[in-house]
ChimeraX commands (.cxc) that place a marker at each C-alpha (Angstrom):
marker #1 position 108.28,87.44,120.23 radius 0.5
marker #1 position 105.86,89.34,122.46 radius 0.5
marker #1 position 103.90,92.43,121.39 radius 0.5
marker #1 position 106.11,94.59,123.63 radius 0.5
marker #1 position 109.25,93.25,121.96 radius 0.5
marker #1 position 107.76,93.92,118.52 radius 0.5
marker #1 position 106.78,97.49,119.53 radius 0.5
marker #1 position 110.28,98.14,120.89 radius 0.5
marker #1 position 111.89,96.77,117.73 radius 0.5
marker #1 position 109.63,98.86,115.51 radius 0.5
marker #1 position 110.18,102.11,117.38 radius 0.5
marker #1 position 113.95,101.71,117.45 radius 0.5
marker #1 position 114.35,100.86,113.76 radius 0.5
marker #1 position 112.02,103.28,111.99 radius 0.5
marker #1 position 112.31,107.00,111.54 radius 0.5
marker #1 position 109.50,109.47,111.28 radius 0.5
marker #1 position 109.52,111.48,108.07 radius 0.5
marker #1 position 108.16,114.47,109.96 radius 0.5
marker #1 position 110.97,114.52,112.53 radius 0.5
marker #1 position 114.02,113.80,110.39 radius 0.5
marker #1 position 116.72,116.38,110.99 radius 0.5
marker #1 position 118.74,116.61,107.80 radius 0.5
marker #1 position 122.39,116.86,108.71 radius 0.5
marker #1 position 125.12,116.95,106.09 radius 0.5
marker #1 position 126.01,113.34,106.89 radius 0.5
marker #1 position 122.41,112.18,106.66 radius 0.5
marker #1 position 121.94,113.97,103.32 radius 0.5
marker #1 position 125.01,112.28,101.85 radius 0.5
marker #1 position 123.99,108.90,103.28 radius 0.5
marker #1 position 120.51,109.24,101.80 radius 0.5
marker #1 position 121.81,110.31,98.39 radius 0.5
marker #1 position 124.30,107.43,98.52 radius 0.5
marker #1 position 121.46,105.00,99.14 radius 0.5
marker #1 position 119.57,106.37,96.13 radius 0.5
marker #1 position 122.72,105.94,94.05 radius 0.5
marker #1 position 123.25,102.38,95.34 radius 0.5
marker #1 position 119.61,101.47,94.67 radius 0.5
marker #1 position 119.82,102.90,91.17 radius 0.5
marker #1 position 123.02,101.08,90.31 radius 0.5
marker #1 position 121.62,97.83,91.66 radius 0.5
marker #1 position 118.34,98.14,89.76 radius 0.5
marker #1 position 119.82,99.33,86.48 radius 0.5
marker #1 position 122.80,96.98,86.69 radius 0.5
marker #1 position 120.71,93.96,87.64 radius 0.5
marker #1 position 118.16,94.71,84.95 radius 0.5
marker #1 position 120.93,95.21,82.39 radius 0.5
marker #1 position 122.39,91.78,83.19 radius 0.5
marker #1 position 119.00,90.12,82.72 radius 0.5
marker #1 position 118.54,92.11,79.49 radius 0.5
marker #1 position 121.90,90.87,78.22 radius 0.5
marker #1 position 120.84,87.26,78.66 radius 0.5
marker #1 position 117.35,87.54,77.23 radius 0.5
marker #1 position 117.80,90.18,74.52 radius 0.5
marker #1 position 121.48,89.86,73.57 radius 0.5
marker #1 position 121.83,86.07,73.95 radius 0.5
marker #1 position 124.57,86.29,76.57 radius 0.5
marker #1 position 125.40,83.63,79.16 radius 0.5
marker #1 position 122.65,82.35,81.50 radius 0.5
marker #1 position 124.68,83.22,84.58 radius 0.5
marker #1 position 124.32,86.90,83.74 radius 0.5
marker #1 position 120.56,86.64,84.25 radius 0.5
marker #1 position 121.10,84.78,87.51 radius 0.5
marker #1 position 123.56,87.38,88.77 radius 0.5
marker #1 position 121.24,90.18,87.62 radius 0.5
marker #1 position 118.34,88.58,89.49 radius 0.5
marker #1 position 120.38,88.34,92.69 radius 0.5
marker #1 position 121.37,92.00,92.35 radius 0.5
marker #1 position 117.70,92.92,91.85 radius 0.5
marker #1 position 116.88,91.10,95.09 radius 0.5
marker #1 position 119.53,93.19,96.85 radius 0.5
marker #1 position 118.00,96.30,95.27 radius 0.5
marker #1 position 114.73,95.48,97.03 radius 0.5
marker #1 position 116.39,95.93,100.42 radius 0.5
marker #1 position 118.35,99.13,99.80 radius 0.5
marker #1 position 115.43,101.60,100.01 radius 0.5
marker #1 position 114.49,100.22,103.44 radius 0.5
marker #1 position 117.71,101.76,104.79 radius 0.5
marker #1 position 116.53,105.30,104.01 radius 0.5
marker #1 position 116.11,107.54,107.09 radius 0.5
marker #1 position 112.36,108.11,106.69 radius 0.5
marker #1 position 109.47,105.67,106.96 radius 0.5
marker #1 position 107.33,106.85,104.02 radius 0.5
marker #1 position 107.41,104.07,101.41 radius 0.5
marker #1 position 105.64,106.08,98.73 radius 0.5
marker #1 position 107.88,109.11,99.09 radius 0.5
marker #1 position 111.06,107.02,99.05 radius 0.5
marker #1 position 110.07,105.21,95.86 radius 0.5
marker #1 position 108.74,108.35,94.17 radius 0.5
marker #1 position 111.96,110.23,94.86 radius 0.5
marker #1 position 114.04,107.23,93.84 radius 0.5
marker #1 position 112.26,107.34,90.47 radius 0.5
marker #1 position 113.94,110.62,89.58 radius 0.5
marker #1 position 117.36,109.22,90.39 radius 0.5
marker #1 position 116.52,106.10,88.38 radius 0.5
marker #1 position 115.78,108.20,85.29 radius 0.5
marker #1 position 119.16,109.91,85.35 radius 0.5
marker #1 position 121.11,106.79,86.29 radius 0.5
marker #1 position 119.46,104.86,83.45 radius 0.5
marker #1 position 120.64,107.46,80.92 radius 0.5
marker #1 position 124.13,107.49,82.43 radius 0.5
marker #1 position 124.33,103.68,82.39 radius 0.5
marker #1 position 123.27,103.59,78.76 radius 0.5
marker #1 position 125.90,106.18,77.91 radius 0.5
marker #1 position 128.80,104.69,79.89 radius 0.5
marker #1 position 128.07,100.98,79.39 radius 0.5
marker #1 position 126.25,100.82,76.04 radius 0.5
marker #1 position 127.71,103.93,74.41 radius 0.5
marker #1 position 124.31,105.57,73.76 radius 0.5
marker #1 position 124.73,109.26,74.55 radius 0.5
marker #1 position 121.65,111.00,75.99 radius 0.5
marker #1 position 120.28,113.82,73.85 radius 0.5
marker #1 position 119.14,117.27,74.95 radius 0.5
marker #1 position 115.62,116.05,75.74 radius 0.5
marker #1 position 117.04,113.29,77.94 radius 0.5
marker #1 position 119.20,115.77,79.87 radius 0.5
marker #1 position 116.40,118.33,80.25 radius 0.5
marker #1 position 113.88,115.71,81.33 radius 0.5
marker #1 position 116.33,114.10,83.73 radius 0.5
marker #1 position 117.24,117.49,85.19 radius 0.5
marker #1 position 113.59,118.37,85.73 radius 0.5
marker #1 position 113.03,115.00,87.40 radius 0.5
marker #1 position 115.98,115.54,89.74 radius 0.5
marker #1 position 114.87,119.05,90.70 radius 0.5
marker #1 position 111.40,117.73,91.42 radius 0.5
marker #1 position 112.53,114.84,93.58 radius 0.5
marker #1 position 115.01,116.96,95.55 radius 0.5
marker #1 position 112.16,119.34,96.37 radius 0.5
marker #1 position 109.91,116.45,97.37 radius 0.5
marker #1 position 112.61,114.78,99.48 radius 0.5
marker #1 position 113.91,117.79,101.39 radius 0.5
marker #1 position 110.72,119.86,101.63 radius 0.5
marker #1 position 110.24,120.86,105.30 radius 0.5
marker #1 position 107.45,118.91,106.94 radius 0.5
marker link #1:1,2 radius 0.2
marker link #1:2,3 radius 0.2
marker link #1:3,4 radius 0.2
marker link #1:4,5 radius 0.2
marker link #1:5,6 radius 0.2
marker link #1:6,7 radius 0.2
marker link #1:7,8 radius 0.2
marker link #1:8,9 radius 0.2
marker link #1:9,10 radius 0.2
marker link #1:10,11 radius 0.2
marker link #1:11,12 radius 0.2
marker link #1:12,13 radius 0.2
marker link #1:13,14 radius 0.2
marker link #1:14,15 radius 0.2
marker link #1:15,16 radius 0.2
marker link #1:16,17 radius 0.2
marker link #1:17,18 radius 0.2
marker link #1:18,19 radius 0.2
marker link #1:19,20 radius 0.2
marker link #1:20,21 radius 0.2
marker link #1:21,22 radius 0.2
marker link #1:22,23 radius 0.2
marker link #1:23,24 radius 0.2
marker link #1:24,25 radius 0.2
marker link #1:25,26 radius 0.2
marker link #1:26,27 radius 0.2
marker link #1:27,28 radius 0.2
marker link #1:28,29 radius 0.2
marker link #1:29,30 radius 0.2
marker link #1:30,31 radius 0.2
marker link #1:31,32 radius 0.2
marker link #1:32,33 radius 0.2
marker link #1:33,34 radius 0.2
marker link #1:34,35 radius 0.2
marker link #1:35,36 radius 0.2
marker link #1:36,37 radius 0.2
marker link #1:37,38 radius 0.2
marker link #1:38,39 radius 0.2
marker link #1:39,40 radius 0.2
marker link #1:40,41 radius 0.2
marker link #1:41,42 radius 0.2
marker link #1:42,43 radius 0.2
marker link #1:43,44 radius 0.2
marker link #1:44,45 radius 0.2
marker link #1:45,46 radius 0.2
marker link #1:46,47 radius 0.2
marker link #1:47,48 radius 0.2
marker link #1:48,49 radius 0.2
marker link #1:49,50 radius 0.2
marker link #1:50,51 radius 0.2
marker link #1:51,52 radius 0.2
marker link #1:52,53 radius 0.2
marker link #1:53,54 radius 0.2
marker link #1:54,55 radius 0.2
marker link #1:55,56 radius 0.2
marker link #1:56,57 radius 0.2
marker link #1:57,58 radius 0.2
marker link #1:58,59 radius 0.2
marker link #1:59,60 radius 0.2
marker link #1:60,61 radius 0.2
marker link #1:61,62 radius 0.2
marker link #1:62,63 radius 0.2
marker link #1:63,64 radius 0.2
marker link #1:64,65 radius 0.2
marker link #1:65,66 radius 0.2
marker link #1:66,67 radius 0.2
marker link #1:67,68 radius 0.2
marker link #1:68,69 radius 0.2
marker link #1:69,70 radius 0.2
marker link #1:70,71 radius 0.2
marker link #1:71,72 radius 0.2
marker link #1:72,73 radius 0.2
marker link #1:73,74 radius 0.2
marker link #1:74,75 radius 0.2
marker link #1:75,76 radius 0.2
marker link #1:76,77 radius 0.2
marker link #1:77,78 radius 0.2
marker link #1:78,79 radius 0.2
marker link #1:79,80 radius 0.2
marker link #1:80,81 radius 0.2
marker link #1:81,82 radius 0.2
marker link #1:82,83 radius 0.2
marker link #1:83,84 radius 0.2
marker link #1:84,85 radius 0.2
marker link #1:85,86 radius 0.2
marker link #1:86,87 radius 0.2
marker link #1:87,88 radius 0.2
marker link #1:88,89 radius 0.2
marker link #1:89,90 radius 0.2
marker link #1:90,91 radius 0.2
marker link #1:91,92 radius 0.2
marker link #1:92,93 radius 0.2
marker link #1:93,94 radius 0.2
marker link #1:94,95 radius 0.2
marker link #1:95,96 radius 0.2
marker link #1:96,97 radius 0.2
marker link #1:97,98 radius 0.2
marker link #1:98,99 radius 0.2
marker link #1:99,100 radius 0.2
marker link #1:100,101 radius 0.2
marker link #1:101,102 radius 0.2
marker link #1:102,103 radius 0.2
marker link #1:103,104 radius 0.2
marker link #1:104,105 radius 0.2
marker link #1:105,106 radius 0.2
marker link #1:106,107 radius 0.2
marker link #1:107,108 radius 0.2
marker link #1:108,109 radius 0.2
marker link #1:109,110 radius 0.2
marker link #1:110,111 radius 0.2
marker link #1:111,112 radius 0.2
marker link #1:112,113 radius 0.2
marker link #1:113,114 radius 0.2
marker link #1:114,115 radius 0.2
marker link #1:115,116 radius 0.2
marker link #1:116,117 radius 0.2
marker link #1:117,118 radius 0.2
marker link #1:118,119 radius 0.2
marker link #1:119,120 radius 0.2
marker link #1:120,121 radius 0.2
marker link #1:121,122 radius 0.2
marker link #1:122,123 radius 0.2
marker link #1:123,124 radius 0.2
marker link #1:124,125 radius 0.2
marker link #1:125,126 radius 0.2
marker link #1:126,127 radius 0.2
marker link #1:127,128 radius 0.2
marker link #1:128,129 radius 0.2
marker link #1:129,130 radius 0.2
marker link #1:130,131 radius 0.2
marker link #1:131,132 radius 0.2
marker link #1:132,133 radius 0.2
view
């Protein structure tokens, strides 16, 4: 592949975080990607946890590992090209999704501190993600 082909590929597949126009569709797509990443990371990690900490079947760890590999690709589909911002914002979604997973799957209901902390995290990451640049 020549340098010109690489430059063309790069400029047609990346998005500048400073020029992203947030449409309703793009907002929902971006939030959906955060949700998908969170479910993949928490779900994959939970499957590995089940094998190693709860003595469940070995295939659960294998499946969890494959899901965690998929998780590694999902954030690259976000509409901006700022790795640090994407992962920082994802962290807030991860906090809330972890509590929800624990509640729905393991039956451990979050307490008031969990909800308040998760809410603060979400407010913070929404500000960081959608702040005009």
